[in-house]
PDB file of N, CA, C and O in Angstrom:
ATOM      1  N   MET A   1     137.220  98.626  99.066  1.00  0.00           N
ATOM      2  CA  MET A   1     136.746  97.528  98.255  1.00  0.00           C
ATOM      3  C   MET A   1     135.669  98.061  97.290  1.00  0.00           C
ATOM      4  O   MET A   1     134.686  98.672  97.708  1.00  0.00           O
ATOM      5  N   ALA A   2     135.877  97.821  96.040  1.00  0.00           N
ATOM      6  CA  ALA A   2     134.957  98.318  95.026  1.00  0.00           C
ATOM      7  C   ALA A   2     133.837  97.313  94.796  1.00  0.00           C
ATOM      8  O   ALA A   2     134.075  96.112  94.668  1.00  0.00           O
ATOM      9  N   GLN A   3     132.624  97.824  94.747  1.00  0.00           N
ATOM     10  CA  GLN A   3     131.493  96.961  94.427  1.00  0.00           C
ATOM     11  C   GLN A   3     130.979  97.336  93.044  1.00  0.00           C
ATOM     12  O   GLN A   3     130.868  98.509  92.686  1.00  0.00           O
ATOM     13  N   PHE A   4     130.677  96.318  92.300  1.00  0.00           N
ATOM     14  CA  PHE A   4     130.148  96.545  90.967  1.00  0.00           C
ATOM     15  C   PHE A   4     128.650  96.292  90.988  1.00  0.00           C
ATOM     16  O   PHE A   4     128.178  95.278  91.504  1.00  0.00           O
ATOM     17  N   ALA A   5     127.933  97.210  90.429  1.00  0.00           N
ATOM     18  CA  ALA A   5     126.474  97.067  90.388  1.00  0.00           C
ATOM     19  C   ALA A   5     126.100  95.992  89.380  1.00  0.00           C
ATOM     20  O   ALA A   5     126.591  95.970  88.252  1.00  0.00           O
ATOM     21  N   LYS A   6     125.237  95.123  89.808  1.00  0.00           N
ATOM     22  CA  LYS A   6     124.739  94.088  88.902  1.00  0.00           C
ATOM     23  C   LYS A   6     123.662  94.710  88.022  1.00  0.00           C
ATOM     24  O   LYS A   6     122.820  95.469  88.502  1.00  0.00           O
ATOM     25  N   PRO A   7     123.692  94.384  86.733  1.00  0.00           N
ATOM     26  CA  PRO A   7     122.621  94.909  85.884  1.00  0.00           C
ATOM     27  C   PRO A   7     121.281  94.300  86.299  1.00  0.00           C
ATOM     28  O   PRO A   7     121.185  93.105  86.580  1.00  0.00           O
ATOM     29  N   ARG A   8     120.282  95.121  86.330  1.00  0.00           N
ATOM     30  CA  ARG A   8     118.956  94.639  86.709  1.00  0.00           C
ATOM     31  C   ARG A   8     118.301  93.943  85.536  1.00  0.00           C
ATOM     32  O   ARG A   8     118.444  94.352  84.384  1.00  0.00           O
ATOM     33  N   PHE A   9     117.588  92.894  85.852  1.00  0.00           N
ATOM     34  CA  PHE A   9     116.830  92.176  84.830  1.00  0.00           C
ATOM     35  C   PHE A   9     115.546  92.951  84.553  1.00  0.00           C
ATOM     36  O   PHE A   9     114.764  93.222  85.465  1.00  0.00           O
ATOM     37  N   VAL A  10     115.342  93.297  83.316  1.00  0.00           N
ATOM     38  CA  VAL A  10     114.129  94.008  82.909  1.00  0.00           C
ATOM     39  C   VAL A  10     113.329  93.082  81.998  1.00  0.00           C
ATOM     40  O   VAL A  10     113.719  92.846  80.855  1.00  0.00           O
ATOM     41  N   PRO A  11     112.216  92.559  82.500  1.00  0.00           N
ATOM     42  CA  PRO A  11     111.428  91.652  81.664  1.00  0.00           C
ATOM     43  C   PRO A  11     110.813  92.386  80.480  1.00  0.00           C
ATOM     44  O   PRO A  11     110.427  93.551  80.578  1.00  0.00           O
ATOM     45  N   THR A  12     110.733  91.689  79.382  1.00  0.00           N
ATOM     46  CA  THR A  12     110.101  92.249  78.194  1.00  0.00           C
ATOM     47  C   THR A  12     108.996  91.300  77.737  1.00  0.00           C
ATOM     48  O   THR A  12     109.117  90.087  77.906  1.00  0.00           O
ATOM     49  N   PRO A  13     107.935  91.832  77.169  1.00  0.00           N
ATOM     50  CA  PRO A  13     106.861  90.960  76.707  1.00  0.00           C
ATOM     51  C   PRO A  13     107.350  90.092  75.546  1.00  0.00           C
ATOM     52  O   PRO A  13     108.264  90.485  74.820  1.00  0.00           O
ATOM     53  N   PRO A  14     106.742  88.911  75.368  1.00  0.00           N
ATOM     54  CA  PRO A  14     107.163  88.044  74.270  1.00  0.00           C
ATOM     55  C   PRO A  14     106.834  88.658  72.917  1.00  0.00           C
ATOM     56  O   PRO A  14     105.907  89.459  72.795  1.00  0.00           O
ATOM     57  N   ASP A  15     107.598  88.277  71.911  1.00  0.00           N
ATOM     58  CA  ASP A  15     107.326  88.723  70.551  1.00  0.00           C
ATOM     59  C   ASP A  15     106.006  88.148  70.086  1.00  0.00           C
ATOM     60  O   ASP A  15     105.566  87.100  70.559  1.00  0.00           O
ATOM     61  N   LYS A  16     105.380  88.844  69.157  1.00  0.00           N
ATOM     62  CA  LYS A  16     104.131  88.333  68.583  1.00  0.00           C
ATOM     63  C   LYS A  16     104.427  86.978  67.938  1.00  0.00           C
ATOM     64  O   LYS A  16     105.412  86.819  67.216  1.00  0.00           O
ATOM     65  N   GLY A  17     103.578  86.030  68.208  1.00  0.00           N
ATOM     66  CA  GLY A  17     103.787  84.694  67.670  1.00  0.00           C
ATOM     67  C   GLY A  17     104.350  83.739  68.703  1.00  0.00           C
ATOM     68  O   GLY A  17     104.313  82.524  68.506  1.00  0.00           O
ATOM     69  N   SER A  18     104.873  84.268  69.804  1.00  0.00           N
ATOM     70  CA  SER A  18     105.327  83.395  70.882  1.00  0.00           C
ATOM     71  C   SER A  18     104.322  83.513  72.015  1.00  0.00           C
ATOM     72  O   SER A  18     103.704  84.561  72.200  1.00  0.00           O
ATOM     73  N   PHE A  19     104.164  82.461  72.752  1.00  0.00           N
ATOM     74  CA  PHE A  19     103.190  82.489  73.823  1.00  0.00           C
ATOM     75  C   PHE A  19     103.611  81.523  74.920  1.00  0.00           C
ATOM     76  O   PHE A  19     104.439  80.643  74.684  1.00  0.00           O
ATOM     77  N   PRO A  20     103.052  81.677  76.118  1.00  0.00           N
ATOM     78  CA  PRO A  20     103.458  80.845  77.246  1.00  0.00           C
ATOM     79  C   PRO A  20     103.156  79.368  77.031  1.00  0.00           C
ATOM     80  O   PRO A  20     102.240  78.994  76.299  1.00  0.00           O
ATOM     81  N   LEU A  21     103.949  78.555  77.684  1.00  0.00           N
ATOM     82  CA  LEU A  21     103.706  77.118  77.648  1.00  0.00           C
ATOM     83  C   LEU A  21     102.446  76.804  78.436  1.00  0.00           C
ATOM     84  O   LEU A  21     102.062  77.540  79.344  1.00  0.00           O
ATOM     85  N   ASP A  22     101.827  75.727  78.082  1.00  0.00           N
ATOM     86  CA  ASP A  22     100.605  75.275  78.743  1.00  0.00           C
ATOM     87  C   ASP A  22     101.010  74.348  79.888  1.00  0.00           C
ATOM     88  O   ASP A  22     100.836  73.132  79.805  1.00  0.00           O
ATOM     89  N   HIS A  23     101.553  74.935  80.961  1.00  0.00           N
ATOM     90  CA  HIS A  23     102.073  74.147  82.084  1.00  0.00           C
ATOM     91  C   HIS A  23     101.011  73.277  82.743  1.00  0.00           C
ATOM     92  O   HIS A  23     101.319  72.194  83.240  1.00  0.00           O
ATOM     93  N   ASP A  24      99.777  73.735  82.753  1.00  0.00           N
ATOM     94  CA  ASP A  24      98.708  72.972  83.401  1.00  0.00           C
ATOM     95  C   ASP A  24      98.052  71.959  82.468  1.00  0.00           C
ATOM     96  O   ASP A  24      97.184  71.199  82.898  1.00  0.00           O
ATOM     97  N   GLY A  25      98.449  71.936  81.214  1.00  0.00           N
ATOM     98  CA  GLY A  25      97.907  70.969  80.260  1.00  0.00           C
ATOM     99  C   GLY A  25      96.455  71.214  79.902  1.00  0.00           C
ATOM    100  O   GLY A  25      95.731  70.283  79.549  1.00  0.00           O
ATOM    101  N   VAL A  26      96.026  72.467  79.992  1.00  0.00           N
ATOM    102  CA  VAL A  26      94.639  72.811  79.707  1.00  0.00           C
ATOM    103  C   VAL A  26      94.256  72.428  78.275  1.00  0.00           C
ATOM    104  O   VAL A  26      93.153  71.938  78.037  1.00  0.00           O
ATOM    105  N   CYS A  27      95.151  72.647  77.339  1.00  0.00           N
ATOM    106  CA  CYS A  27      94.862  72.386  75.923  1.00  0.00           C
ATOM    107  C   CYS A  27      95.641  71.183  75.381  1.00  0.00           C
ATOM    108  O   CYS A  27      95.764  71.016  74.168  1.00  0.00           O
ATOM    109  N   LYS A  28      96.156  70.361  76.269  1.00  0.00           N
ATOM    110  CA  LYS A  28      97.017  69.243  75.872  1.00  0.00           C
ATOM    111  C   LYS A  28      96.312  68.263  74.936  1.00  0.00           C
ATOM    112  O   LYS A  28      96.900  67.816  73.951  1.00  0.00           O
ATOM    113  N   ASN A  29      95.067  67.931  75.233  1.00  0.00           N
ATOM    114  CA  ASN A  29      94.347  66.967  74.383  1.00  0.00           C
ATOM    115  C   ASN A  29      94.181  67.493  72.965  1.00  0.00           C
ATOM    116  O   ASN A  29      94.331  66.748  71.996  1.00  0.00           O
ATOM    117  N   LEU A  30      93.868  68.788  72.846  1.00  0.00           N
ATOM    118  CA  LEU A  30      93.697  69.374  71.517  1.00  0.00           C
ATOM    119  C   LEU A  30      95.030  69.453  70.777  1.00  0.00           C
ATOM    120  O   LEU A  30      95.081  69.259  69.562  1.00  0.00           O
ATOM    121  N   MET A  31      96.106  69.737  71.507  1.00  0.00           N
ATOM    122  CA  MET A  31      97.437  69.765  70.897  1.00  0.00           C
ATOM    123  C   MET A  31      97.813  68.365  70.403  1.00  0.00           C
ATOM    124  O   MET A  31      98.358  68.210  69.310  1.00  0.00           O
ATOM    125  N   SER A  32      97.518  67.358  71.214  1.00  0.00           N
ATOM    126  CA  SER A  32      97.814  65.974  70.817  1.00  0.00           C
ATOM    127  C   SER A  32      97.023  65.569  69.581  1.00  0.00           C
ATOM    128  O   SER A  32      97.548  64.898  68.692  1.00  0.00           O
ATOM    129  N   THR A  33      95.771  65.975  69.530  1.00  0.00           N
ATOM    130  CA  THR A  33      94.932  65.672  68.366  1.00  0.00           C
ATOM    131  C   THR A  33      95.517  66.315  67.111  1.00  0.00           C
ATOM    132  O   THR A  33      95.551  65.695  66.048  1.00  0.00           O
ATOM    133  N   TYR A  34      95.974  67.553  67.238  1.00  0.00           N
ATOM    134  CA  TYR A  34      96.594  68.248  66.107  1.00  0.00           C
ATOM    135  C   TYR A  34      97.876  67.548  65.675  1.00  0.00           C
ATOM    136  O   TYR A  34      98.106  67.358  64.480  1.00  0.00           O
ATOM    137  N   MET A  35      98.710  67.165  66.633  1.00  0.00           N
ATOM    138  CA  MET A  35      99.971  66.489  66.311  1.00  0.00           C
ATOM    139  C   MET A  35      99.719  65.132  65.643  1.00  0.00           C
ATOM    140  O   MET A  35     100.444  64.748  64.725  1.00  0.00           O
ATOM    141  N   LYS A  36      98.700  64.414  66.100  1.00  0.00           N
ATOM    142  CA  LYS A  36      98.345  63.133  65.480  1.00  0.00           C
ATOM    143  C   LYS A  36      97.866  63.348  64.052  1.00  0.00           C
ATOM    144  O   LYS A  36      98.191  62.571  63.154  1.00  0.00           O
ATOM    145  N   CYS A  37      97.092  64.405  63.850  1.00  0.00           N
ATOM    146  CA  CYS A  37      96.614  64.731  62.506  1.00  0.00           C
ATOM    147  C   CYS A  37      97.796  65.002  61.579  1.00  0.00           C
ATOM    148  O   CYS A  37      97.827  64.516  60.448  1.00  0.00           O
ATOM    149  N   LEU A  38      98.769  65.778  62.060  1.00  0.00           N
ATOM    150  CA  LEU A  38      99.962  66.051  61.255  1.00  0.00           C
ATOM    151  C   LEU A  38     100.697  64.761  60.909  1.00  0.00           C
ATOM    152  O   LEU A  38     101.109  64.567  59.765  1.00  0.00           O
ATOM    153  N   ALA A  39     100.861  63.887  61.885  1.00  0.00           N
ATOM    154  CA  ALA A  39     101.568  62.624  61.652  1.00  0.00           C
ATOM    155  C   ALA A  39     100.826  61.753  60.640  1.00  0.00           C
ATOM    156  O   ALA A  39     101.439  61.133  59.771  1.00  0.00           O
ATOM    157  N   THR A  40      99.514  61.717  60.763  1.00  0.00           N
ATOM    158  CA  THR A  40      98.686  60.926  59.851  1.00  0.00           C
ATOM    159  C   THR A  40      98.756  61.460  58.421  1.00  0.00           C
ATOM    160  O   THR A  40      98.685  60.694  57.460  1.00  0.00           O
ATOM    161  N   ASN A  41      98.894  62.770  58.290  1.00  0.00           N
ATOM    162  CA  ASN A  41      98.876  63.417  56.975  1.00  0.00           C
ATOM    163  C   ASN A  41     100.261  63.852  56.498  1.00  0.00           C
ATOM    164  O   ASN A  41     100.386  64.803  55.726  1.00  0.00           O
ATOM    165  N   LYS A  42     101.289  63.160  56.954  1.00  0.00           N
ATOM    166  CA  LYS A  42     102.672  63.423  56.519  1.00  0.00           C
ATOM    167  C   LYS A  42     103.055  64.892  56.670  1.00  0.00           C
ATOM    168  O   LYS A  42     103.656  65.484  55.773  1.00  0.00           O
ATOM    169  N   GLN A  43     102.697  65.476  57.822  1.00  0.00           N
ATOM    170  CA  GLN A  43     103.019  66.861  58.188  1.00  0.00           C
ATOM    171  C   GLN A  43     102.362  67.910  57.277  1.00  0.00           C
ATOM    172  O   GLN A  43     102.806  69.058  57.243  1.00  0.00           O
ATOM    173  N   ASP A  44     101.334  67.534  56.554  1.00  0.00           N
ATOM    174  CA  ASP A  44     100.609  68.483  55.705  1.00  0.00           C
ATOM    175  C   ASP A  44      99.568  69.203  56.555  1.00  0.00           C
ATOM    176  O   ASP A  44      98.472  68.688  56.778  1.00  0.00           O
ATOM    177  N   ASN A  45      99.921  70.408  57.030  1.00  0.00           N
ATOM    178  CA  ASN A  45      99.037  71.117  57.948  1.00  0.00           C
ATOM    179  C   ASN A  45      97.741  71.610  57.300  1.00  0.00           C
ATOM    180  O   ASN A  45      96.804  71.975  58.010  1.00  0.00           O
ATOM    181  N   THR A  46      97.671  71.629  55.981  1.00  0.00           N
ATOM    182  CA  THR A  46      96.434  72.062  55.335  1.00  0.00           C
ATOM    183  C   THR A  46      95.296  71.075  55.601  1.00  0.00           C
ATOM    184  O   THR A  46      94.124  71.436  55.496  1.00  0.00           O
ATOM    185  N   LYS A  47      95.636  69.842  55.944  1.00  0.00           N
ATOM    186  CA  LYS A  47      94.619  68.829  56.235  1.00  0.00           C
ATOM    187  C   LYS A  47      94.211  68.818  57.704  1.00  0.00           C
ATOM    188  O   LYS A  47      93.357  68.028  58.106  1.00  0.00           O
ATOM    189  N   CYS A  48      94.819  69.693  58.507  1.00  0.00           N
ATOM    190  CA  CYS A  48      94.564  69.705  59.949  1.00  0.00           C
ATOM    191  C   CYS A  48      94.080  71.075  60.423  1.00  0.00           C
ATOM    192  O   CYS A  48      94.322  71.457  61.568  1.00  0.00           O
ATOM    193  N   ARG A  49      93.414  71.798  59.567  1.00  0.00           N
ATOM    194  CA  ARG A  49      93.006  73.169  59.903  1.00  0.00           C
ATOM    195  C   ARG A  49      91.923  73.211  60.980  1.00  0.00           C
ATOM    196  O   ARG A  49      91.914  74.123  61.806  1.00  0.00           O
ATOM    197  N   GLU A  50      91.007  72.237  60.983  1.00  0.00           N
ATOM    198  CA  GLU A  50      89.986  72.212  62.040  1.00  0.00           C
ATOM    199  C   GLU A  50      90.656  71.974  63.393  1.00  0.00           C
ATOM    200  O   GLU A  50      90.300  72.609  64.386  1.00  0.00           O
ATOM    201  N   GLU A  51      91.622  71.061  63.431  1.00  0.00           N
ATOM    202  CA  GLU A  51      92.313  70.749  64.680  1.00  0.00           C
ATOM    203  C   GLU A  51      93.102  71.949  65.212  1.00  0.00           C
ATOM    204  O   GLU A  51      93.094  72.216  66.414  1.00  0.00           O
ATOM    205  N   ILE A  52      93.774  72.663  64.326  1.00  0.00           N
ATOM    206  CA  ILE A  52      94.554  73.811  64.794  1.00  0.00           C
ATOM    207  C   ILE A  52      93.633  74.937  65.255  1.00  0.00           C
ATOM    208  O   ILE A  52      93.967  75.668  66.187  1.00  0.00           O
ATOM    209  N   LYS A  53      92.491  75.080  64.618  1.00  0.00           N
ATOM    210  CA  LYS A  53      91.541  76.114  65.043  1.00  0.00           C
ATOM    211  C   LYS A  53      91.020  75.811  66.448  1.00  0.00           C
ATOM    212  O   LYS A  53      90.910  76.713  67.277  1.00  0.00           O
ATOM    213  N   LEU A  54      90.702  74.555  66.714  1.00  0.00           N
ATOM    214  CA  LEU A  54      90.239  74.169  68.041  1.00  0.00           C
ATOM    215  C   LEU A  54      91.334  74.377  69.088  1.00  0.00           C
ATOM    216  O   LEU A  54      91.062  74.842  70.195  1.00  0.00           O
ATOM    217  N   TYR A  55      92.558  74.034  68.737  1.00  0.00           N
ATOM    218  CA  TYR A  55      93.686  74.206  69.652  1.00  0.00           C
ATOM    219  C   TYR A  55      93.938  75.688  69.948  1.00  0.00           C
ATOM    220  O   TYR A  55      94.095  76.073  71.106  1.00  0.00           O
ATOM    221  N   LEU A  56      93.975  76.507  68.911  1.00  0.00           N
ATOM    222  CA  LEU A  56      94.205  77.935  69.116  1.00  0.00           C
ATOM    223  C   LEU A  56      93.056  78.579  69.888  1.00  0.00           C
ATOM    224  O   LEU A  56      93.280  79.479  70.697  1.00  0.00           O
ATOM    225  N   ASP A  57      91.839  78.125  69.646  1.00  0.00           N
ATOM    226  CA  ASP A  57      90.693  78.629  70.383  1.00  0.00           C
ATOM    227  C   ASP A  57      90.848  78.326  71.874  1.00  0.00           C
ATOM    228  O   ASP A  57      90.570  79.178  72.718  1.00  0.00           O
ATOM    229  N   CYS A  58      91.285  77.130  72.187  1.00  0.00           N
ATOM    230  CA  CYS A  58      91.524  76.755  73.576  1.00  0.00           C
ATOM    231  C   CYS A  58      92.581  77.665  74.193  1.00  0.00           C
ATOM    232  O   CYS A  58      92.406  78.153  75.310  1.00  0.00           O
ATOM    233  N   ARG A  59      93.667  77.893  73.477  1.00  0.00           N
ATOM    234  CA  ARG A  59      94.742  78.753  73.988  1.00  0.00           C
ATOM    235  C   ARG A  59      94.243  80.178  74.212  1.00  0.00           C
ATOM    236  O   ARG A  59      94.561  80.790  75.232  1.00  0.00           O
ATOM    237  N   MET A  60      93.464  80.713  73.270  1.00  0.00           N
ATOM    238  CA  MET A  60      92.953  82.073  73.420  1.00  0.00           C
ATOM    239  C   MET A  60      91.983  82.170  74.598  1.00  0.00           C
ATOM    240  O   MET A  60      92.030  83.138  75.358  1.00  0.00           O
ATOM    241  N   ASN A  61      91.107  81.180  74.756  1.00  0.00           N
ATOM    242  CA  ASN A  61      90.106  81.209  75.827  1.00  0.00           C
ATOM    243  C   ASN A  61      90.724  81.000  77.204  1.00  0.00           C
ATOM    244  O   ASN A  61      90.088  81.306  78.212  1.00  0.00           O
ATOM    245  N   ASN A  62      91.943  80.489  77.266  1.00  0.00           N
ATOM    246  CA  ASN A  62      92.613  80.252  78.542  1.00  0.00           C
ATOM    247  C   ASN A  62      93.800  81.184  78.762  1.00  0.00           C
ATOM    248  O   ASN A  62      94.691  80.897  79.561  1.00  0.00           O
ATOM    249  N   ASN A  63      93.797  82.299  78.044  1.00  0.00           N
ATOM    250  CA  ASN A  63      94.840  83.329  78.180  1.00  0.00           C
ATOM    251  C   ASN A  63      96.255  82.792  77.981  1.00  0.00           C
ATOM    252  O   ASN A  63      97.195  83.241  78.638  1.00  0.00           O
ATOM    253  N   LEU A  64      96.399  81.836  77.079  1.00  0.00           N
ATOM    254  CA  LEU A  64      97.715  81.303  76.742  1.00  0.00           C
ATOM    255  C   LEU A  64      98.256  81.956  75.475  1.00  0.00           C
ATOM    256  O   LEU A  64      99.386  81.698  75.060  1.00  0.00           O
ATOM    257  N   MET A  65      97.446  82.790  74.879  1.00  0.00           N
ATOM    258  CA  MET A  65      97.875  83.602  73.742  1.00  0.00           C
ATOM    259  C   MET A  65      96.880  84.746  73.583  1.00  0.00           C
ATOM    260  O   MET A  65      95.761  84.692  74.094  1.00  0.00           O
ATOM    261  N   THR A  66      97.301  85.758  72.880  1.00  0.00           N
ATOM    262  CA  THR A  66      96.437  86.907  72.642  1.00  0.00           C
ATOM    263  C   THR A  66      95.275  86.510  71.743  1.00  0.00           C
ATOM    264  O   THR A  66      95.449  85.775  70.771  1.00  0.00           O
ATOM    265  N   LYS A  67      94.099  87.002  72.077  1.00  0.00           N
ATOM    266  CA  LYS A  67      92.942  86.715  71.214  1.00  0.00           C
ATOM    267  C   LYS A  67      93.141  87.407  69.877  1.00  0.00           C
ATOM    268  O   LYS A  67      93.460  88.594  69.809  1.00  0.00           O
ATOM    269  N   GLU A  68      92.948  86.645  68.827  1.00  0.00           N
ATOM    270  CA  GLU A  68      93.103  87.152  67.462  1.00  0.00           C
ATOM    271  C   GLU A  68      91.842  86.825  66.679  1.00  0.00           C
ATOM    272  O   GLU A  68      91.129  85.871  66.991  1.00  0.00           O
ATOM    273  N   ASP A  69      91.585  87.612  65.681  1.00  0.00           N
ATOM    274  CA  ASP A  69      90.469  87.350  64.776  1.00  0.00           C
ATOM    275  C   ASP A  69      90.838  86.147  63.904  1.00  0.00           C
ATOM    276  O   ASP A  69      91.989  86.013  63.489  1.00  0.00           O
ATOM    277  N   TRP A  70      89.874  85.279  63.626  1.00  0.00           N
ATOM    278  CA  TRP A  70      90.151  84.093  62.798  1.00  0.00           C
ATOM    279  C   TRP A  70      90.653  84.481  61.413  1.00  0.00           C
ATOM    280  O   TRP A  70      91.460  83.767  60.819  1.00  0.00           O
ATOM    281  N   ARG A  71      90.182  85.602  60.905  1.00  0.00           N
ATOM    282  CA  ARG A  71      90.643  86.059  59.591  1.00  0.00           C
ATOM    283  C   ARG A  71      92.150  86.347  59.643  1.00  0.00           C
ATOM    284  O   ARG A  71      92.880  85.994  58.717  1.00  0.00           O
ATOM    285  N   THR A  72      92.608  86.980  60.710  1.00  0.00           N
ATOM    286  CA  THR A  72      94.028  87.282  60.888  1.00  0.00           C
ATOM    287  C   THR A  72      94.861  86.006  60.906  1.00  0.00           C
ATOM    288  O   THR A  72      95.980  85.972  60.395  1.00  0.00           O
ATOM    289  N   LEU A  73      94.300  84.962  61.498  1.00  0.00           N
ATOM    290  CA  LEU A  73      95.005  83.679  61.591  1.00  0.00           C
ATOM    291  C   LEU A  73      94.821  82.810  60.347  1.00  0.00           C
ATOM    292  O   LEU A  73      95.407  81.733  60.238  1.00  0.00           O
ATOM    293  N   GLY A  74      94.004  83.288  59.417  1.00  0.00           N
ATOM    294  CA  GLY A  74      93.772  82.525  58.191  1.00  0.00           C
ATOM    295  C   GLY A  74      92.857  81.338  58.384  1.00  0.00           C
ATOM    296  O   GLY A  74      92.892  80.386  57.605  1.00  0.00           O
ATOM    297  N   LEU A  75      92.041  81.390  59.418  1.00  0.00           N
ATOM    298  CA  LEU A  75      91.169  80.257  59.732  1.00  0.00           C
ATOM    299  C   LEU A  75      89.687  80.625  59.732  1.00  0.00           C
ATOM    300  O   LEU A  75      88.864  79.875  60.255  1.00  0.00           O
ATOM    301  N   ASP A  76      89.346  81.765  59.155  1.00  0.00           N
ATOM    302  CA  ASP A  76      87.955  82.207  59.168  1.00  0.00           C
ATOM    303  C   ASP A  76      87.043  81.330  58.326  1.00  0.00           C
ATOM    304  O   ASP A  76      85.827  81.339  58.523  1.00  0.00           O
ATOM    305  N   ASP A  77      87.601  80.579  57.399  1.00  0.00           N
ATOM    306  CA  ASP A  77      86.793  79.720  56.535  1.00  0.00           C
ATOM    307  C   ASP A  77      86.697  78.284  57.043  1.00  0.00           C
ATOM    308  O   ASP A  77      86.084  77.442  56.388  1.00  0.00           O
ATOM    309  N   VAL A  78      87.289  77.993  58.192  1.00  0.00           N
ATOM    310  CA  VAL A  78      87.312  76.631  58.722  1.00  0.00           C
ATOM    311  C   VAL A  78      86.090  76.398  59.597  1.00  0.00           C
ATOM    312  O   VAL A  78      85.863  77.110  60.575  1.00  0.00           O
ATOM    313  N   GLU A  79      85.311  75.394  59.230  1.00  0.00           N
ATOM    314  CA  GLU A  79      84.164  74.984  60.031  1.00  0.00           C
ATOM    315  C   GLU A  79      84.632  73.945  61.040  1.00  0.00           C
ATOM    316  O   GLU A  79      85.408  73.053  60.699  1.00  0.00           O
ATOM    317  N   THR A  80      84.167  74.055  62.272  1.00  0.00           N
ATOM    318  CA  THR A  80      84.536  73.073  63.287  1.00  0.00           C
ATOM    319  C   THR A  80      83.311  72.251  63.651  1.00  0.00           C
ATOM    320  O   THR A  80      82.248  72.791  63.955  1.00  0.00           O
ATOM    321  N   LYS A  81      83.479  70.952  63.616  1.00  0.00           N
ATOM    322  CA  LYS A  81      82.384  70.039  63.928  1.00  0.00           C
ATOM    323  C   LYS A  81      82.422  69.596  65.383  1.00  0.00           C
ATOM    324  O   LYS A  81      81.383  69.336  65.990  1.00  0.00           O
ATOM    325  N   SER A  82      83.638  69.512  65.942  1.00  0.00           N
ATOM    326  CA  SER A  82      83.826  68.955  67.283  1.00  0.00           C
ATOM    327  C   SER A  82      83.275  69.831  68.391  1.00  0.00           C
ATOM    328  O   SER A  82      82.613  69.336  69.303  1.00  0.00           O
ATOM    329  N   LYS A  83      83.537  71.121  68.322  1.00  0.00           N
ATOM    330  CA  LYS A  83      83.122  72.051  69.366  1.00  0.00           C
ATOM    331  C   LYS A  83      82.633  73.322  68.722  1.00  0.00           C
ATOM    332  O   LYS A  83      83.031  73.656  67.606  1.00  0.00           O
ATOM    333  N   VAL A  84      81.779  74.027  69.416  1.00  0.00           N
ATOM    334  CA  VAL A  84      81.312  75.307  68.935  1.00  0.00           C
ATOM    335  C   VAL A  84      82.297  76.369  69.385  1.00  0.00           C
ATOM    336  O   VAL A  84      82.586  76.478  70.576  1.00  0.00           O
ATOM    337  N   ILE A  85      82.810  77.144  68.461  1.00  0.00           N
ATOM    338  CA  ILE A  85      83.711  78.231  68.776  1.00  0.00           C
ATOM    339  C   ILE A  85      82.940  79.519  68.631  1.00  0.00           C
ATOM    340  O   ILE A  85      82.422  79.827  67.558  1.00  0.00           O
ATOM    341  N   GLN A  86      82.865  80.265  69.702  1.00  0.00           N
ATOM    342  CA  GLN A  86      82.139  81.529  69.665  1.00  0.00           C
ATOM    343  C   GLN A  86      83.115  82.674  69.480  1.00  0.00           C
ATOM    344  O   GLN A  86      84.120  82.750  70.186  1.00  0.00           O
ATOM    345  N   LYS A  87      82.839  83.547  68.560  1.00  0.00           N
ATOM    346  CA  LYS A  87      83.674  84.738  68.310  1.00  0.00           C
ATOM    347  C   LYS A  87      82.771  85.857  67.934  1.00  0.00           C
ATOM    348  O   LYS A  87      83.237  86.967  67.676  1.00  0.00           O
TER     349      LYS A  87
END
């Protein structure tokens, strides 16, 4: 009886720009605030830059994405009033 070897699953890291889901809902409130901002502004994300900065900061601080410089993300000029972001 011939047995065929099953190919082994080899995990690979996610591509840059993809990141794990927030299963515990750590940043859910900030994500909701960003989504509401988009809906209010007819999906114009330029009007929601403070919200996205706060959301991405939450993701970076909770290891849900790689820490990036704000300049790299195009958000270095965004002032946040809601929370202090330390970098």
